[in-house]
N, C-alpha and C positions, 0 to 999 in steps of 0.2 A: 293690643300688643304694646308693651312698655316702650318708652322712648329709647331706652338703652338697647333694645333688641332690633330696632329698625336698621335696615340695610346690613344686618349681620354684625353690627358693631357691639362688641362686648363692653359693658360698663357696669362695674360692681362698686359697692360702697368704699369710699375713701375718707380719710381725715386729713385736713391740712395741718401738718405738724408745726408750721411756723408761718404766721402772717401778722402784719401790722394793721389789723382791721381798723383800728382807731384813726389811721392816717388817710383812709378813704373819705371822699366827700359823702355827705349824707345820702344823696341820691344813688351813689355807687354802692354804699352799704345796703340800702334798701333793695337794689337790684340783685346783689349777690345773695342776700338772705332769701329773697323771693325765689331764687333759682337753685338753692341748695338741694332741695328734694329732687328737682328735675335732673340734676347731675349727680345724684346719690352721694352728696358730700354730707357726712354725718356730723362733723364738728369742725370748728375753726379754733386753733390754739393761738390766741391773739397775745403776742408778747408786747411788753411796754418798754419805752425808752427813758422815761423819767416819771416823776410824781404825777404831773398833769396827764400824761399818757396812761398811767395806771388807773387814774380816776375815770378816764374816758372808757377804758376797757371794762372796768367794773360796771359802769352804767350800761354798756352794751350787753354784758353778760346777764344783767338783771332784766334787760328788755327781751333777750332771746337766749334761752339756755343752751343753744348750740354753740354759742361763743364761750370759749373756755379761757379765762384771763390768766396771764402770768405777769408778775410784777417785778420790775428790775430797773437797771440803769444801763442804757446802751453805751458802749465804750467809745464809739467813734464821734465823740463830742467833748467839749471842755468839761473838766471835773466839776461835780456839784460843790457848792459851798457847804460849810459845816451845818448851817441851819437847814439848807435844802435837803441834805442827806438825812438829817435827823427826822425831818418831816416824812421823807420817803420810808424810812425804817419804822416810824410810828404808824404810818398808813398800813404797811405790811403786817405789823403786829396786830393791828385792829382787824384787818380783813384777811388774815392768813387762811381762814377756813374757806374763803371765796376763791382763792387762787389755786390754780392747777400746778403751778411751778414758779420758781424764781427765774425770771428772764425778761428781757434778754440781757445777759451779762457776759463779760469777757475782757479782751484786751484790744487796744486801738491800733490795728495793723495799718490801715490806710491813713489815719491821722498822723501816725508816726512818720510815714513817708513825707508828709507835707510839713510837719513841725519838728525840726531837728532838736529843738530845746524842750521837747515834751517831757513832763514829769512821769517817766515810765514807772518808777517805784510806787508813785502815788496811785496809779491805776491798778497795780498789782495789789496794793493794800485795800483798795476799794473792792476789788474782786474777791479778795479773801474775806472781807466783812460780809459780803452778800452770800458767799458760799456757806459761811457760818449760819446765816439766817435759814438757808435751805436745810442744813443739818438740824437746826433747832426745831423746825416744823416738819421734818421728814418729807421734804418736797424734792422733786427732780429739779435739775438746772438746765436751762436752755442757753446754749453757749455760742458766742461769736468768738472763735479762736482759730485762726488759720495760719498756715505756713509755720514760721519759726515761733509764733506765739503759742501754738498748740501744746508743745512739750512743757512750757511753763505752767499752763493751765492744768495739764495732766498731773504735774507735781503737786499742785495745790489740792486737786481732787483726791489724790492718794494720801496727802497729809491728813485730810479730814475723813478719809474712808468713804468718800461719796461714790456710790455705785450707780445711781441713776443720773447719768450725764448724757446729754444730747448735744452733739456738735452739729449745728445746722449749717447747711451748704459747705460742708467740709472741703478744705483744700490743704494739701500737705504732702510730704514725702512718704515713701513706702515704709520707712522705719517707724515714723509717727503713726501711720495708719495701722501698722501691725500692733503697736503698743495700745492704741485705742481699741482695736479688736480684742486683744488679749485681756483687757480690763473689763470687757463686756459693755463698753460704751456704744451708744447708737449714733449714727450719722444720718442726715437726710439730704435728699437731692431735690433740685428745683426743675422747672421746665427746660432749663438750659442743657439738661442731659440729652435733649433731642438733637442738639447741634454742637455741643462742646466736647471735644475729644478728651480733654483733661478730666472732666466730670465722668464721662463714660468709662474711662480707665479706673477711676476710683471705685465706682459702684460695681464694676465688673469683678473687682478683686476684694469686695467686702461681703461678708455673709448676709444673705437675704434676711436671716433671723435678727439682724441688728440694723436694719434699714427702715427709714420712713420717707414719705414723700411730702413736699411742702411747696408753697409758692413764694414766700417772702414778700408777698404783695404789700403795697402797690409797686414794688420794684418792677420795672419794665423788662421785657425779654426781646430777643432778636429772633432770627430765623423765621419760622412760620408764625411766630407771635408778634412780629414787628408791628409797631404802632397800635397794638391792642391793649386795652385796660387789662391788667393782670387779674385773672379770674380763677377761682379754684377749679373750674372745669378743665383748665390746662393740665392739671395733674394726670388726667386720663391718658393723654398722649405720652407723658413722661413715663407712666407705668407700662404702657405698651412697648416703649423703647427699652426699658429695663428688662422686660421679659425676653425680648429678642437678644439683648446683650448677654443675658445669663442662660439663654436657651432653656427656659423653664416655662411650663404652661402658664398662660396669662391669668387664668382663674386662680391658680395656686399663688401667683405673685400678688394679686389683689388681696386675697385672703390673708396672706402672711403680713403684708404691709399694714393692713387694717388691724390685725390682731396685735402686731408690734406696738402701734401707736396707742391703741385702746388700753392695753395692759400697762405699758410704760407710764402713761399719764393717768392711769386709774379712772378712765372715763366710763361712767356707768352706761350700760346698754339700755337703749330706749326701745 
């Protein structure tokens, strides 16, 4: 009997649509990789925060093909210098065939709350530059854009006719959510859907055909995941909760989420 069938627990293939795998300690990376098959996790979409992060993710992907790297610049940090940005762009140019997407990119919502004098226009310019890179290489974008930042990002996506946009851990109002849905963009939810009413409301009102599941690890979670290392296995509980919220057969939810992520990111079947 398979592990997934023990005690009547349904567990089907999943893909972690957004994880910072390079940020885990080496022993944690090894543990997760060793347990991917056990928990039927087919791939990890490991997003990057800067050039160093991108280099680490590329190395991880070359070590294990289940790690699918995305290259970008995480917005919740100081802007890169001109030389640093050029090195990142050169790295992407050199390794664009190795990357599955441009990401993580977006706008600094939380940083903005802390820094009143933040150069907002400069962050928008950086985002626009990276969106252009995605268009150049015909790659999806993995986005950090929440609340009032999301409409600004949507405007940029529309400006460049970007169709493959993934808003990870989306948070925003109903109008923005509807705009995102109408444009065919995808959003993903984390294990906090198990205990966060805000996230439950969002996924309940978004089409299953445009949803993915993620961990955003090593970001820690609360509720039943309190004090645990964030592990892709947590996605299974998140999927079970989603199925209950949408009142859709669990197997159908698993299959749709897997297909969504696999097709969106052009992940070859193994």
